[in-house]
C-alpha positions as CSV (number, residue, x, y, z in Angstrom):
1,M,40.0,-3.2,18.4
2,R,39.8,-1.9,14.9
3,S,42.6,-2.3,12.5
4,F,43.7,1.0,10.8
5,S,46.6,-1.0,8.9
6,R,45.0,-0.3,5.6
7,P,44.4,3.4,5.6
8,L,47.9,3.8,7.4
9,L,49.8,2.0,4.6
10,C,48.0,4.1,1.9
11,L,49.1,7.4,3.8
12,L,52.4,6.2,4.2
13,Q,52.5,5.3,0.5
14,R,51.5,8.7,-0.5
15,R,53.4,10.6,2.2
16,Y,56.8,9.0,1.5
17,N,56.6,8.0,-2.0
18,L,56.5,4.2,-1.1
19,P,55.6,1.8,-3.9
20,Q,52.3,1.8,-5.0
21,N,51.8,-1.7,-6.4
22,I,50.0,-2.9,-3.2
23,R,47.2,-0.7,-3.6
24,L,43.9,-2.7,-3.8
25,K,42.0,-3.0,-7.3
26,A,38.2,-2.2,-7.7
27,T,35.8,-4.7,-8.9
28,K,32.8,-4.2,-10.8
29,A,30.2,-3.0,-8.3
30,T,26.8,-4.8,-8.6
31,T,25.5,-5.1,-5.1
32,T,25.3,-2.4,-2.4
33,S,28.3,-4.0,-0.7
34,D,31.8,-2.4,-0.5
35,I,33.5,-2.1,-3.8
36,D,37.1,-3.1,-2.7
37,Q,36.9,-6.9,-2.0
38,T,39.5,-8.2,-4.4
39,S,43.2,-7.8,-3.9
40,G,46.0,-7.4,-6.6
41,Q,47.0,-4.6,-8.8
42,T,47.0,-4.3,-12.5
43,P,50.6,-3.2,-13.7
44,R,50.8,0.8,-14.1
45,T,50.7,2.0,-17.6
46,T,51.9,5.6,-19.2
47,H,49.5,8.1,-20.3
48,D,49.6,11.3,-21.6
49,N,52.8,13.3,-22.6
50,Q,53.3,14.9,-19.0
51,K,53.5,14.3,-15.4
52,P,50.1,15.8,-13.8
53,G,51.0,18.7,-11.5
54,V,54.6,18.5,-12.5
55,M,56.7,21.2,-14.3
56,G,59.1,18.9,-15.5
57,P,58.7,16.9,-19.1
58,E,58.7,13.6,-17.5
59,E,55.9,11.1,-18.5
60,Q,53.2,10.0,-15.8
61,Q,52.6,6.8,-14.5
62,K,48.9,6.8,-13.8
63,L,47.0,3.9,-12.0
64,P,44.3,2.0,-13.9
65,A,40.8,3.6,-13.8
66,R,38.5,2.8,-10.7
67,E,35.0,2.3,-10.7
68,P,33.1,5.6,-10.9
69,L,32.7,7.3,-7.5
70,A,29.3,9.2,-7.7
71,K,27.6,6.9,-10.2
72,N,28.0,3.9,-7.5
73,F,26.2,6.1,-4.9
74,F,22.9,5.4,-6.9
75,V,23.5,1.7,-6.5
76,G,24.3,1.9,-2.8
77,A,28.1,1.4,-3.3
78,V,31.3,3.4,-2.3
79,D,34.8,3.0,-3.3
80,K,36.6,3.3,0.2
81,E,39.9,3.5,-1.1
82,L,39.0,7.1,-2.5
83,L,38.6,8.2,1.2
84,G,42.5,8.7,0.9
85,F,42.4,12.2,-0.6
86,P,44.7,12.3,-3.7
87,E,48.1,13.8,-3.1
88,V,49.2,13.8,-6.8
89,I,51.9,16.7,-6.6
90,T,55.2,15.6,-4.8
91,R,56.9,18.0,-2.3
92,E,59.6,19.3,-4.7
93,D,56.9,20.1,-7.3
94,M,54.6,21.8,-4.7
95,T,57.8,23.7,-3.8
96,N,58.1,24.9,-7.4
97,L,54.6,25.6,-7.7
98,Q,54.4,27.9,-4.7
99,S,57.3,29.7,-6.0
100,H,55.3,30.0,-9.3
101,L,52.5,31.4,-7.4
102,V,54.5,34.2,-5.5
103,P,54.5,36.8,-8.6
104,L,51.0,35.8,-9.5
105,K,49.6,36.6,-6.0
106,N,51.5,39.8,-5.8
107,Y,50.3,41.0,-9.0
108,F,46.4,40.0,-8.3
109,D,46.6,41.3,-4.8
110,D,46.3,44.8,-6.4
111,E,42.8,45.9,-6.4
112,K,43.3,47.9,-9.5
113,V,44.3,45.3,-11.8
114,D,43.0,46.0,-15.4
115,P,41.1,43.4,-16.8
116,K,41.8,44.7,-20.1
117,A,45.6,44.7,-19.7
118,L,46.4,41.4,-21.8
119,D,49.8,42.0,-21.9
120,S,50.4,41.6,-18.2
121,L,48.7,38.4,-18.3
122,K,50.8,37.0,-21.3
123,Q,54.0,38.0,-19.4
124,L,52.9,36.1,-16.2
125,G,52.4,33.0,-18.4
126,L,48.8,32.7,-17.4
127,Y,47.9,31.3,-21.2
128,G,50.2,28.1,-20.9
129,L,49.5,26.6,-17.6
130,N,48.1,23.6,-19.1
131,V,50.1,23.5,-22.3
132,P,52.2,20.7,-22.6
133,T,55.9,21.2,-22.0
134,D,56.8,20.2,-25.6
135,Y,55.4,23.5,-26.7
136,E,57.1,25.6,-24.0
137,G,54.1,25.3,-21.6
138,K,54.0,24.6,-17.8
139,G,52.4,21.1,-18.5
140,Y,50.5,21.2,-15.2
141,G,47.9,18.6,-14.7
142,W,44.4,19.2,-13.5
143,S,45.3,19.8,-9.7
144,A,48.5,22.1,-10.3
145,S,46.8,24.1,-13.0
146,L,43.5,24.7,-10.7
147,M,46.0,25.6,-7.9
148,A,47.9,28.0,-10.4
149,S,44.8,29.7,-11.3
150,E,43.7,30.7,-7.8
151,P,45.5,34.1,-7.7
152,E,43.6,35.2,-10.7
153,A,40.2,33.6,-9.7
154,A,40.0,36.6,-7.1
155,H,39.2,38.8,-10.2
156,T,36.0,37.0,-11.7
157,S,35.9,38.7,-15.0
158,I,39.4,38.2,-15.6
159,S,39.2,34.4,-14.5
160,L,36.1,33.9,-17.1
161,G,38.5,34.7,-20.1
162,L,41.6,32.5,-18.7
163,Q,39.4,29.5,-17.8
164,S,37.5,29.6,-21.2
165,H,41.1,29.5,-22.8
166,R,42.3,26.7,-20.9
167,V,39.1,24.5,-21.5
168,I,40.0,24.7,-25.3
169,V,43.5,23.7,-24.3
170,D,42.5,21.1,-22.5
171,L,40.1,19.6,-25.3
172,L,43.1,19.6,-27.9
173,R,45.2,17.9,-25.4
174,D,42.7,15.1,-25.0
175,V,41.1,14.7,-28.4
176,G,43.1,16.9,-30.7
177,T,45.2,15.5,-33.6
178,P,49.0,16.1,-33.7
179,A,48.4,18.5,-36.5
180,Q,46.1,20.6,-34.6
181,Q,48.3,20.7,-31.7
182,Q,51.3,21.6,-33.6
183,R,49.4,24.4,-35.2
184,Y,47.7,26.0,-32.2
185,F,49.6,25.2,-29.1
186,P,52.9,27.5,-30.1
187,L,50.4,30.5,-30.3
188,L,48.0,29.6,-27.4
189,V,50.7,29.2,-24.9
190,N,51.8,32.7,-24.7
191,G,48.5,34.4,-25.7
192,S,49.3,35.2,-29.4
193,L,46.2,33.3,-29.9
194,I,43.4,33.5,-27.2
195,A,40.9,30.7,-27.3
196,T,37.1,30.8,-26.2
197,E,33.9,28.9,-26.3
198,A,31.1,29.8,-28.8
199,I,28.3,27.5,-27.8
200,F,25.5,29.3,-26.4
201,E,22.9,30.8,-28.7
202,Y,20.4,33.8,-27.9
203,T,17.2,32.4,-29.4
204,P,17.8,28.8,-29.9
205,P,15.7,27.0,-32.5
206,E,12.5,25.0,-31.5
207,D,13.3,21.8,-33.7
208,E,16.7,22.0,-34.4
209,Y,19.9,21.4,-32.3
210,F,21.5,24.9,-33.1
211,S,20.7,27.6,-35.4
212,T,24.3,27.8,-36.2
213,Q,24.8,24.8,-39.1
214,A,27.5,23.4,-41.3
215,K,27.2,22.1,-44.7
216,Y,29.7,19.9,-46.2
217,L,30.9,20.5,-49.8
218,S,32.1,17.1,-51.1
219,D,33.5,18.9,-54.3
220,S,36.0,21.1,-52.3
221,R,36.1,18.6,-49.2
222,S,35.3,21.7,-47.0
223,W,32.5,23.2,-44.8
224,V,30.5,26.2,-44.7
225,L,29.6,27.8,-41.5
226,N,26.6,29.9,-40.7
227,G,25.0,31.1,-37.9
228,E,25.4,33.4,-34.9
229,K,26.7,32.8,-30.9
230,A,26.0,34.8,-28.1
231,Y,27.8,35.5,-24.7
232,V,31.2,34.7,-26.1
233,V,33.8,35.8,-23.8
234,C,36.0,37.9,-26.1
235,A,39.3,40.0,-26.0
236,P,38.5,43.6,-24.9
237,P,37.6,46.0,-27.9
238,S,40.5,48.4,-27.1
239,T,43.1,45.6,-27.5
240,P,42.9,43.9,-31.0
241,Q,43.6,40.4,-30.4
242,Q,43.5,37.1,-32.8
243,Q,41.2,34.6,-31.2
244,L,40.3,31.0,-31.7
245,F,36.6,30.2,-31.3
246,L,35.3,26.7,-30.6
247,V,32.1,26.6,-32.2
248,L,29.3,23.7,-31.8
249,A,27.2,23.5,-35.2
250,Q,24.4,21.2,-36.5
251,T,25.5,19.0,-39.4
252,Q,23.4,16.6,-41.4
253,H,24.9,12.9,-41.7
254,P,25.3,12.0,-45.5
255,N,22.4,10.0,-47.0
256,V,20.4,10.3,-43.8
257,S,17.7,13.0,-44.2
258,G,15.4,14.6,-41.7
259,S,15.8,14.5,-38.2
260,M,17.4,11.1,-37.9
261,G,20.6,12.5,-39.6
262,R,21.0,15.3,-37.4
263,A,24.3,15.7,-35.5
264,T,26.7,18.1,-34.2
265,T,30.2,18.7,-35.0
266,I,33.0,20.9,-33.2
267,F,34.9,23.3,-35.4
268,L,37.8,25.5,-34.6
269,V,37.5,29.0,-36.3
270,D,39.9,31.7,-36.3
271,S,38.6,35.2,-35.9
272,N,40.8,36.2,-39.0
273,E,38.7,33.8,-41.3
274,A,36.7,35.7,-43.9
275,G,33.1,35.9,-42.7
276,V,33.7,36.0,-38.8
277,K,32.4,39.3,-37.3
278,L,32.3,40.4,-33.7
279,G,28.6,41.7,-32.9
280,E,27.5,43.6,-30.3
281,Q,28.6,43.7,-26.5
282,H,26.2,42.3,-23.9
283,Q,25.5,44.5,-21.1
284,T,25.5,41.8,-18.4
285,F,24.2,42.2,-14.8
286,G,27.7,40.8,-13.4
287,C,31.0,40.4,-14.4
288,R,30.7,43.5,-16.2
289,E,34.4,43.9,-16.8
290,A,34.4,40.8,-19.0
291,T,33.7,41.3,-22.7
292,M,30.9,39.3,-23.8
293,R,29.7,39.7,-27.3
294,R,27.7,38.0,-30.1
295,V,29.8,36.4,-33.0
296,H,28.2,36.2,-36.3
297,F,29.5,33.5,-38.9
298,D,28.6,34.2,-42.5
299,N,29.7,31.7,-45.0
300,V,32.8,30.9,-43.3
301,Q,34.8,28.5,-45.3
302,L,36.5,25.8,-43.0
303,T,38.8,22.9,-44.0
304,E,38.4,19.5,-42.5
305,E,41.4,20.2,-40.3
306,S,39.2,22.6,-38.4
307,I,37.2,19.6,-36.9
308,V,37.9,18.6,-33.3
309,G,37.5,14.9,-33.4
310,Q,35.3,13.5,-36.2
311,A,32.3,15.1,-38.3
312,H,28.8,14.4,-37.1
313,D,30.7,13.2,-33.7
314,G,30.4,16.4,-31.5
315,N,28.2,14.8,-28.7
316,R,30.8,12.4,-27.4
317,I,33.6,15.0,-28.0
318,A,31.5,17.3,-26.0
319,E,31.9,15.1,-23.0
320,H,35.4,16.0,-22.9
321,L,34.7,19.8,-23.4
322,V,32.0,20.0,-20.7
323,R,34.1,18.1,-17.9
324,S,36.7,20.6,-18.3
325,A,34.4,23.7,-18.4
326,R,32.4,22.7,-15.3
327,L,35.7,21.7,-13.3
328,R,37.2,25.1,-14.3
329,S,34.2,27.3,-14.0
330,S,33.8,26.1,-10.5
331,L,37.2,27.8,-9.5
332,P,36.1,31.6,-9.8
333,A,32.8,30.7,-8.0
334,I,34.8,29.2,-5.1
335,A,37.1,32.1,-5.2
336,L,34.1,34.6,-4.9
337,A,32.6,32.8,-2.1
338,K,35.7,33.1,0.0
339,R,36.0,36.8,-1.0
340,L,32.3,37.1,0.4
341,L,32.8,35.3,3.5
342,N,36.2,37.2,4.3
343,E,34.3,40.5,3.7
344,L,31.3,39.4,6.1
345,A,33.8,38.2,8.7
346,E,35.6,41.5,8.6
347,Y,32.1,43.4,8.9
348,S,30.8,41.2,11.8
349,V,34.2,41.8,13.6
350,A,34.6,45.4,13.1
351,T,30.8,46.5,13.8
352,T,28.9,46.8,16.9
353,Q,25.2,47.3,17.3
354,C,23.3,48.1,20.4
355,G,26.5,47.5,22.6
356,V,27.0,44.1,21.1
357,N,29.5,43.1,18.6
358,V,27.8,41.6,15.5
359,K,30.1,38.6,15.5
360,D,28.8,37.5,19.0
361,L,25.3,37.2,17.7
362,E,24.2,33.6,17.2
363,I,22.5,34.0,14.2
364,T,25.5,35.8,12.6
365,R,27.9,32.8,13.9
366,A,25.6,30.5,12.4
367,H,25.6,32.4,8.8
368,L,29.5,32.5,9.2
369,S,29.7,28.9,10.0
370,E,27.1,27.8,7.3
371,S,29.2,29.7,4.6
372,M,32.3,28.0,5.7
373,C,31.2,24.6,5.6
374,S,29.8,25.3,1.9
375,I,33.1,26.9,0.8
376,Y,35.0,23.8,2.3
377,A,32.8,21.3,0.5
378,M,33.0,23.2,-2.8
379,E,37.0,23.4,-2.5
380,S,37.1,19.6,-1.3
381,M,35.1,18.4,-4.3
382,L,37.0,20.2,-6.8
383,Y,40.3,19.0,-6.0
384,L,39.0,15.6,-5.4
385,T,37.9,15.5,-8.8
386,A,40.9,17.0,-10.3
387,G,43.1,14.3,-8.2
388,M,41.2,11.4,-9.5
389,L,41.7,12.9,-13.2
390,D,45.5,13.2,-12.2
391,E,46.1,9.9,-10.4
392,F,43.9,7.4,-12.6
393,K,44.0,6.8,-16.2
394,A,40.8,7.7,-18.2
395,Q,39.0,8.0,-15.0
396,D,35.2,8.5,-15.5
397,V,34.4,11.8,-13.6
398,T,31.4,12.9,-15.9
399,L,29.2,13.1,-12.9
400,E,31.5,14.3,-10.4
401,S,32.3,17.5,-12.4
402,A,28.7,18.2,-13.2
403,I,27.8,17.7,-9.5
404,T,30.9,19.9,-8.4
405,K,29.5,22.7,-10.5
406,Y,26.0,22.2,-9.6
407,Y,26.7,22.2,-5.8
408,T,29.2,25.1,-6.2
409,L,27.0,27.6,-7.9
410,K,23.9,26.9,-5.7
411,Q,25.9,27.4,-2.5
412,L,27.7,30.5,-4.1
413,Y,24.5,32.3,-4.6
414,R,23.0,31.4,-1.0
415,I,26.3,32.8,0.3
416,A,25.9,35.8,-1.9
417,T,22.5,36.7,-0.3
418,K,23.8,36.1,3.4
419,S,25.2,39.6,3.2
420,L,21.6,41.2,2.6
421,T,20.6,39.5,5.9
422,V,23.6,40.4,7.9
423,I,24.7,44.0,6.6
424,G,21.2,45.1,5.4
425,P,20.4,47.9,2.7
426,K,24.0,49.2,2.8
427,S,25.2,45.8,1.1
428,L,23.3,47.0,-2.1
429,H,24.9,50.5,-2.3
430,T,26.5,50.9,-5.8
431,G,29.9,49.8,-5.5
432,Q,29.6,47.8,-2.1
433,P,31.3,44.5,-2.3
434,G,28.1,42.8,-1.2
435,E,26.6,44.3,-4.4
436,L,29.3,43.7,-6.6
437,G,29.5,39.9,-5.3
438,L,25.8,39.4,-5.6
439,Q,25.9,40.5,-9.2
440,D,28.7,38.3,-10.3
441,A,27.3,35.4,-8.5
442,A,24.1,35.8,-10.4
443,Q,26.1,35.9,-13.5
444,L,28.0,32.7,-12.6
445,Y,24.7,31.0,-11.5
446,T,23.4,31.5,-15.5
447,Q,26.7,31.1,-17.5
448,N,26.7,28.5,-20.2
449,E,23.9,26.3,-18.5
450,S,21.1,26.6,-16.4
451,I,21.0,24.9,-13.0
452,D,17.8,22.9,-13.6
453,T,19.7,21.7,-16.8
454,L,22.7,20.6,-14.5
455,S,20.3,18.9,-12.1
456,M,18.5,16.8,-14.7
457,F,22.0,15.8,-16.3
458,V,23.2,14.5,-12.8
459,A,20.0,12.7,-12.0
460,L,19.9,11.2,-15.7
461,T,23.5,10.1,-15.6
462,G,23.0,8.4,-12.3
463,L,19.9,6.9,-13.4
464,Q,21.1,5.3,-16.6
465,Y,24.1,3.9,-14.6
466,A,22.0,2.3,-11.9
467,G,19.6,1.1,-14.4
468,Q,22.0,-1.0,-16.0
469,L,22.8,-2.6,-12.7
470,M,19.1,-2.9,-11.1
471,N,17.5,-4.0,-14.3
472,E,16.9,-7.8,-13.1
473,G,15.5,-6.7,-9.6
474,V,13.4,-3.8,-11.0
475,R,12.1,-6.3,-13.4
476,K,10.7,-8.7,-10.9
477,S,9.3,-5.7,-8.6
478,R,7.3,-4.6,-11.4
479,N,6.1,-8.0,-12.0
480,P,5.2,-9.3,-8.6
481,L,2.7,-12.4,-9.6
482,F,5.6,-13.8,-11.4
483,H,8.2,-13.4,-8.8
484,P,6.7,-13.8,-5.5
485,G,9.6,-15.0,-3.7
486,H,11.2,-11.5,-4.9
487,I,8.2,-9.7,-3.2
488,F,8.3,-11.7,0.0
489,G,11.8,-10.9,0.4
490,K,11.4,-7.2,0.0
491,F,8.6,-7.4,2.5
492,F,10.3,-9.0,5.2
493,A,13.7,-6.9,4.7
494,T,14.6,-4.9,7.9
495,A,16.1,-1.8,6.2
496,S,14.3,1.3,5.8
497,L,14.5,4.8,5.4
498,E,14.6,5.7,9.1
499,N,17.0,2.7,9.7
500,P,18.9,1.9,6.7
501,K,21.2,-1.2,7.0
502,T,24.8,-1.0,5.5
503,A,28.0,-2.9,5.6
504,L,30.2,-0.6,3.9
505,Q,32.3,0.2,7.0
506,L,33.7,3.4,5.6
507,S,35.3,4.5,9.2
508,E,38.1,2.0,8.3
509,N,39.4,4.2,5.9
510,V,39.4,7.5,7.7
511,H,40.4,8.9,11.1
512,P,38.6,7.3,14.1
513,T,37.4,10.8,15.2
514,L,35.2,10.8,11.8
515,D,33.5,7.6,12.5
516,P,30.1,9.4,13.0
517,A,30.6,11.3,9.8
518,A,31.2,8.1,8.0
519,Q,28.2,6.6,9.2
520,C,26.3,9.6,8.0
521,I,27.8,9.0,4.4
522,E,26.8,5.2,4.8
523,H,23.2,5.8,5.8
524,S,22.9,8.7,2.9
525,V,24.1,6.2,0.2
526,A,21.8,3.6,1.3
527,R,18.8,6.0,1.3
528,L,19.7,7.2,-2.0
529,Q,19.8,3.7,-3.5
530,M,16.2,2.9,-1.8
531,A,14.9,6.0,-3.4
532,V,16.3,5.1,-7.0
533,E,14.9,1.5,-6.5
534,V,11.4,2.9,-5.6
535,M,11.5,5.3,-8.6
536,F,12.4,2.7,-11.1
537,T,9.7,0.4,-9.6
538,R,7.0,2.9,-9.5
539,H,7.8,4.6,-12.9
540,G,9.7,2.4,-15.0
541,S,11.1,4.0,-18.2
542,A,8.7,7.1,-17.8
543,V,11.1,8.1,-14.7
544,V,12.9,10.4,-16.9
545,E,9.3,12.3,-17.2
546,R,9.5,12.8,-13.2
547,Q,11.6,16.1,-13.2
548,T,10.7,17.4,-9.5
549,E,11.8,13.6,-8.3
550,M,15.2,13.8,-10.3
551,R,15.8,17.2,-9.2
552,R,15.4,15.7,-5.5
553,L,18.0,12.9,-6.7
554,A,20.5,15.4,-7.9
555,D,20.6,17.4,-4.7
556,A,20.7,14.1,-2.7
557,A,23.6,12.9,-4.9
558,S,25.6,16.2,-4.8
559,T,25.3,16.4,-1.0
560,I,26.5,12.8,-0.6
561,Y,29.7,13.9,-2.9
562,A,30.5,16.9,-0.8
563,M,30.3,14.7,2.6
564,F,32.7,12.2,0.9
565,A,35.0,14.8,-0.4
566,C,35.0,16.8,3.1
567,V,35.5,13.7,5.3
568,A,38.5,12.4,2.9
569,R,40.2,15.9,3.0
570,A,39.7,16.6,6.9
571,S,41.1,13.0,7.6
572,R,44.2,13.5,5.4
573,S,44.7,17.1,7.1
574,Y,44.6,15.7,10.5
575,C,46.5,12.5,9.9
576,I,49.6,14.6,8.4
577,G,49.2,17.5,11.1
578,L,48.3,20.4,9.0
579,S,47.3,23.8,10.6
580,L,43.8,23.9,12.3
581,A,43.2,20.4,11.2
582,D,40.9,19.9,14.1
583,H,38.7,22.8,12.9
584,E,38.7,20.7,9.5
585,M,37.3,17.8,11.2
586,L,34.5,19.9,13.0
587,T,33.7,21.4,9.4
588,A,33.6,17.9,8.0
589,S,31.5,16.5,10.8
590,A,29.0,19.7,10.4
591,V,28.7,19.0,6.8
592,C,27.9,15.3,7.2
593,L,25.4,16.1,9.9
594,H,23.7,18.6,7.8
595,G,23.8,16.5,4.6
596,R,22.5,13.3,6.4
597,D,19.3,15.0,7.3
598,H,19.0,16.7,4.2
599,V,19.5,13.5,2.3
600,K,17.0,12.0,4.5
601,A,14.3,14.4,3.9
602,L,14.8,14.3,0.0
603,C,14.5,10.5,-0.1
604,T,11.4,10.7,2.2
605,E,9.8,12.9,-0.2
606,I,10.6,10.6,-3.2
607,Y,9.5,7.6,-1.2
608,N,6.2,9.1,-0.4
609,G,5.2,9.9,-3.9
610,H,3.7,13.0,-5.5
611,H,0.4,12.4,-3.4
612,L,1.9,12.8,-0.2
613,N,4.7,15.1,-0.8
614,N,2.7,17.9,-2.4
615,D,4.0,17.6,-5.9
616,N,0.5,16.5,-7.3
617,N,-1.1,19.9,-6.0
618,L,1.7,21.9,-7.5
619,L,1.2,20.3,-10.8
620,R,-2.7,21.0,-10.8
621,L,-2.0,24.8,-9.8
622,S,0.4,24.9,-12.7
623,S,-2.4,24.0,-15.3
624,Q,-4.4,26.9,-14.1
625,I,-1.2,29.4,-13.9
626,T,-0.3,28.7,-17.5
627,K,-4.0,29.0,-18.5
628,S,-4.2,32.5,-17.0
629,K,-0.9,33.3,-18.0
630,G,0.1,34.1,-14.6
631,Y,-1.4,35.0,-11.2
632,F,-5.2,33.8,-11.5
633,A,-6.7,34.6,-7.8
634,V,-9.0,37.7,-7.5
635,H,-8.7,40.3,-5.1
636,P,-9.1,39.1,-1.3
637,L,-11.6,42.1,-0.9
638,T,-13.8,41.1,-3.9
639,F,-17.6,40.5,-3.5
640,N,-19.3,37.9,-5.2
641,F,-22.7,39.7,-5.7
C-alpha cells in the first residue's frame, strides 16, 4: 500500500502551524528524476520588513528559495513539494482580511460606481494595500494584496489604474532606496500621489531601444529626459491629481560609443516637474472608462535620486517590474472571465428555445464547463505563484508570472467569444454585457505587451535554463561520430512521445483520487523535455530563430503549469474539506486530461519537424504574400486565355 505520510505531514504543518524545520530541501535538478531527493533543511532566514499576507508589522520568516518550478519542466524535473498548495495567510489574518473586504465588496457591488471618483478609492485605503506598515500601509504580501484587490477587479477600468499604482509600490519595496521609500511611500499610501507606468511608445524606433532618451550632465550631476510615452493610465482630467510616472528611457554608457554603449535606465518622474505635459487621451476599443493618455517629456531635469536602482541597469531592474506587472494585470482578466461566465450561465438558465432550456443543450454545457476549467486554472496559477513569492525568500518566479499572464489572456479572449456562439447577435448590441466584455477582453489582450512577445519570452527563458543543463548531452548528440556510445544509448532507449517513461511519482504528494491527473502531468513534462532536447539537437544555437516551434513550447509549458496548479489546489481543497471540493477534483481532472492531449499534440508537431507539420508550407506561402503585399490568388472564375 502506498504511503501518504509526507503529504499528510506537510498538510498538518500548514493546517495547524506545526514546526516547518522538517520540510525537505530541494537540490539542484540536473536530470529528469525527482528534485526532492535529499533531506535536511537550511535554517530559516528573515526577509523584508513585513509578514506577507498579514496586517501586523511583524517580520516574516521565509523559507530558503527552491529550484524554479516552471523552468525545470523544460528539463523534465518537477518539485513535488510544491504540490502542497501554499497557505501563507494564517486563520487569524484571513479573518481580519475578510473583514476588511466587506466594505470593499459593498462599494464595488454597486454597478453605478464612478471610475472617476478617486476620493472614494482613497477613503477605502485601496492605494496602500501593499505599502509597508511602517508608512501606515496595510503591508499585505502578494497573496493578501491580490485577494484584497478582487472586489475592485470586477470594474476593469478602475482596476487598471490601481494595479498600475501597486506595481510601482512593489518595485520600490524590492529595489527602492530608503530615501526613495521615505519620500514616496507617505504620499503613495493615501493616494495623494498616484503612481503609474510610462513604458509603451506609440511609434518605437527601428534601431534604438526607446525614442525616450535621457542624457547625463556631468557638470550638474543631473539628467535631462526627452521623449514621449503612450497608453499611460492617468487620473481623470476632471480630477486634478499629482502623479508619479515610472519611465523607461534609453541611456548611453559613458566612454562607450555606438550600439555597444546603449542601455536603459528607470526614472521616477513627478507630474509637477517642469517639462512634463499630459497629451491627448487615447480613444481605446475597450476599458473606455480608464483614462489612457500620451505623456510628453521636454527637457525634464532629473536628479540622480530619481533613478530606480543604478544608472544603465534598467534591464535588471525591469525583471522586478514585469514580474509584478504580469501578476497584477492577470487579476482583472480573471475577474472579467468570471463575470462573463456568470452572465452566460444566467442566460442559459433563463432562456428556452424550441421547448428546450439552453442549459440542457450538450454544446452549451460543454461551453460552460470549458470556461469553468479555464478560469479555475487561471486563478490557481495566480495564487500558486503569489504563494511561492510569499513563502520562499527571493523565489525565482520569472517564468511563472509570464506564463500566468500568457495563459490568462489567451483563455479570457476565448471565453469572451463564447457568448457570441451561445447568445448570437444579441450579445453584440450596444451596451450588452457580452459586447462590453469582448471589448475589455480585447483591450487587456493587447495591453502593455503582445501575446507573441510573451510566448517568445516564455520559450526563450525555458530554453536558456535548459541549455545550461543539457549542454553536454546536446553536444554529444550533435557530434554522433565522436560519441557512438551516446547515440546507441539514445537509439535503444524505450521512452517515446507515445509512451514516455517517468519516475517522478507525483501521485505521492496529492490525494489518491488525483493519481490519473498526476500521471498526466508526469507524461506531459517528459514530452516537453523530449521536445526541448530535439530542438537543441536539430537547431543548436539557431533554435532562437524557430519562432513557430518556440510558440509551441510556450503553449506546452503554460498548459503544464496550469495542470500542476489545478492539481495542487484541488488536492488541498479536498483534504481540508472545502465546499464543493469534489467538483474541484473533477475540474482539475478535466484540465489535466485535456492538457495531456494538447501537450502531446504540440510536442509531436515539434518532433515531426517543419517538413511534416506544415510549417514549411506556411513559410513558403508567406514569401509570396509579402511579395504581393497581401492576398495573391486570382479570382476563382478567371479564364487563362
